[in-house]
C-alpha positions in Angstrom: -38.8 -5.5 4.9 -37.2 -8.8 5.2 -35.3 -8.3 1.6 -34.1 -4.8 2.8 -32.5 -7.0 5.9 -30.9 -9.2 3.9 -29.4 -7.3 1.6 -28.0 -4.8 4.6 -26.7 -8.3 6.0 -25.0 -9.1 2.7 -23.4 -5.9 2.8 -22.0 -5.9 6.2 -20.7 -9.3 5.6 -19.2 -8.4 2.3 -17.3 -5.6 4.1 -16.6 -7.4 7.2 -15.1 -10.1 5.3 -12.8 -8.0 3.4 -11.7 -6.3 6.8 -11.3 -10.1 7.9 -9.1 -10.7 4.8 -6.7 -7.4 5.1 -6.1 -8.7 8.9 -5.7 -12.5 7.9 -3.3 -11.0 5.0 -1.1 -8.5 7.2 -1.1 -11.2 10.4 -1.4 -14.9 9.1 0.3 -14.8 6.0 3.7 -14.5 7.5 2.9 -17.2 9.8 1.8 -19.4 7.0 5.2 -18.8 4.7 7.1 -19.8 7.6 5.2 -23.1 8.1 5.2 -23.6 4.2 9.1 -23.0 4.6 9.1 -25.8 7.3 7.5 -28.2 5.5 9.4 -27.5 2.6 12.9 -28.1 4.0 11.4 -31.4 6.5 10.5 -32.8 2.7 14.0 -31.8 1.3 15.5 -33.6 4.0 13.3 -36.5 3.9 14.9 -39.7 2.2 13.7 -40.1 -1.7 14.4 -43.5 -2.5 11.2 -44.2 -3.6 11.8 -42.1 -6.2 14.2 -44.8 -7.7 11.3 -47.1 -8.0 9.4 -45.2 -10.5 9.1 -45.5 -14.1 11.6 -43.4 -16.1 9.5 -39.9 -16.8 6.8 -40.6 -14.4 6.3 -38.6 -11.1 3.7 -38.0 -8.6 3.3 -34.1 -9.4 3.1 -34.9 -13.1 0.2 -32.7 -14.6 -0.3 -31.1 -11.0 -0.5 -27.2 -11.5 -0.5 -26.0 -7.8 -1.5 -22.5 -6.9 0.9 -20.1 -6.5 1.6 -18.0 -3.3 0.1 -15.0 -4.9 -3.1 -16.7 -5.9 -3.6 -17.9 -3.1 -3.6 -14.5 -1.5 -6.1 -13.1 -3.9 -8.5 -16.3 -3.0 -7.9 -15.2 0.6 -9.9 -11.9 -0.3 -12.3 -13.5 -2.8 -13.0 -16.2 -0.5 -13.5 -14.1 2.6 -15.6 -11.8 0.6 -18.2 -14.2 -0.5 -18.2 -16.2 2.7 -19.3 -12.9 4.0 -21.9 -12.1 1.7 -23.4 -15.5 2.5 -23.0 -15.5 6.1 -24.2 -11.6 6.3 -27.7 -12.8 4.6 -27.9 -15.6 7.1 -27.2 -13.1 9.8 -29.7 -11.0 8.5 -32.5 -13.7 8.4 -31.6 -14.8 12.3 -31.9 -11.0 13.4 -35.1 -10.8 11.8 -36.1 -14.2 13.7 -35.1 -12.6 17.1 -35.8 -8.8 16.7 -38.6 -8.0 19.1 -38.8 -11.5 20.7 -35.3 -12.1 22.2 -32.7 -10.0 23.3 -32.1 -6.1 23.6 -34.7 -4.2 22.1 -32.3 -1.5 20.9 -31.4 -2.4 17.0 -28.1 -1.8 17.0 -27.3 -3.2 20.5 -29.2 -6.2 19.2 -27.3 -6.7 16.3 -23.6 -6.7 17.9 -24.9 -8.7 20.6 -26.0 -11.5 18.1 -22.6 -11.2 16.1 -21.1 -11.6 19.9 -23.4 -14.9 20.3 -22.5 -16.1 16.7 -18.9 -15.8 17.1 -18.9 -17.3 20.7 -21.1 -20.5 19.5 -19.7 -21.2 15.8 -15.8 -19.8 16.2 -15.0 -19.7 19.9 -16.3 -22.8 21.5 -14.9 -25.2 18.4 -11.6 -23.5 18.4 -11.2 -24.3 22.1 -11.4 -28.0 21.6 -10.0 -27.9 18.1 -7.8 -25.0 17.4 -6.6 -24.2 13.5 -3.4 -25.9 12.6 -0.6 -23.7 10.0 0.6 -25.9 7.2 2.9 -28.8 7.9 0.4 -29.6 11.0 -2.1 -32.3 10.8 -2.4 -36.1 9.1 -4.0 -36.3 5.8 -5.4 -39.5 6.7 -7.6 -38.1 10.0 -8.5 -35.0 7.7 -12.4 -36.6 7.5 -12.6 -37.4 11.2 -11.3 -33.9 11.9 -13.8 -32.2 9.9 -16.8 -34.3 11.7 -15.4 -33.6 14.7 -15.0 -30.0 14.2 -18.7 -29.8 12.6 -20.0 -31.8 16.2 -18.3 -28.9 18.3 -19.8 -26.3 15.9 -23.3 -27.6 16.8 -22.6 -28.1 20.8 -21.9 -24.5 20.2 -25.0 -23.4 18.7 -26.9 -25.3 21.4 -25.0 -24.3 24.0 -25.5 -20.5 23.4 -29.2 -21.2 22.5 -29.5 -22.8 25.7 -28.3 -19.7 27.4 -30.4 -17.2 25.6 -33.5 -19.3 26.3 -32.5 -19.7 30.2 -31.8 -15.8 30.3 -35.0 -15.0 28.7 -37.4 -17.6 30.8 -35.6 -16.2 34.0 -36.3 -12.5 33.2 -38.2 -12.3 36.5 -35.5 -13.6 38.8 -32.8 -12.1 40.9 -30.0 -10.4 38.2 -27.3 -12.9 40.1 -29.6 -15.8 39.6 -30.8 -15.2 36.3 -27.2 -14.6 35.3 -25.8 -17.7 37.0 -28.5 -20.2 35.5 -27.3 -18.7 32.1 -23.7 -19.1 32.6 -24.3 -22.7 34.0 -26.8 -23.7 31.7 -24.1 -22.1 28.5 -21.1 -23.8 30.1 -22.2 -27.2 30.8 -22.5 -28.4 27.4 -19.3 -27.0 26.6 -17.9 -28.4 29.6 -19.4 -32.1 28.7 -18.2 -31.9 25.0 -14.4 -31.2 25.9 -14.5 -33.9 28.3 -16.1 -36.4 25.9 -14.8 -35.2 22.6 -11.7 -37.1 21.4 -8.6 -35.1 21.7 -6.4 -34.3 18.5 -2.9 -33.5 18.8 -1.1 -34.1 15.5 1.6 -31.5 15.9 5.0 -32.8 14.8 7.9 -32.8 17.5 10.2 -29.7 17.2 7.6 -27.6 15.7 8.1 -24.0 17.0 5.7 -23.4 19.4 6.1 -19.9 18.9 4.7 -20.1 15.3 2.0 -22.5 16.2 0.5 -20.1 18.7 0.9 -17.0 16.4 -1.1 -18.7 14.0 -3.5 -19.9 16.0 -3.8 -16.3 17.4 -3.9 -15.0 13.7 -6.6 -17.4 13.0 -9.0 -16.6 15.7 -8.3 -13.3 15.1 -9.5 -13.1 11.4 -12.8 -14.6 12.9 -13.3 -12.0 15.7 -12.6 -9.3 13.1 -15.1 -10.5 10.9 -17.9 -11.0 13.4 -17.2 -7.8 14.7 -17.4 -6.3 11.8 -20.7 -8.0 11.0 -22.1 -6.8 14.1 -20.8 -3.1 13.9 -21.8 -2.7 10.4 -25.2 -4.0 10.8 -25.9 -2.3 13.7 -24.9 1.2 12.3 -27.3 0.5 9.4 -29.8 -0.3 11.8 -29.1 2.9 14.0 -29.2 5.0 10.2 -32.4 3.6 9.6 -34.3 4.2 12.9 -32.2 6.6 15.1 -32.5 6.0 18.5 
């Protein structure tokens, strides 16, 4: 039984990843092209006096084989497809762990609820503190720090959603308004604490178009929203076909 669930989750994740790749290609890629154009223009305008000190025939870019934009676009579909397969399998395991123990009794509703919880914990909470940035934004010297802080935000998001779910379950016999208030407070408290305590990272260069930054971030979180919506709906559809309500 668990094997069938994992296969179902991997297939749902694969399709959801491809849907997300189509969204990213349509909505996000034009913003990346604009950001790359800005980066190249800034590099062209920068002084190149350091090149005069280099030995003849030597270049920092020598031997490099950068991936073309077409290759990157193909990689987008490949990466999101593989990501979907891996995440879909893990989603199926989480679904098997909570089914019959927590959450809605209806299998399709449980699948969608679990996908929404995963999106909130893994994507939305970290994004609110550390939103994605396009090319030309970010200091390469701080990439390790930014990666660690983002992973910390992901862990906090998971713990916050898990705490809210546990509170909602244990307060099942309470008044509905009290149950939901306690659930919301338990979920939001660690998120608010993280928002206050985690350091800010603002590396957007002066003069970078605010509209382009906003559009890129919307495309970034939109891609994840399409992915998790796809996982939840496709997994729920498979569950409904297997066990009609």
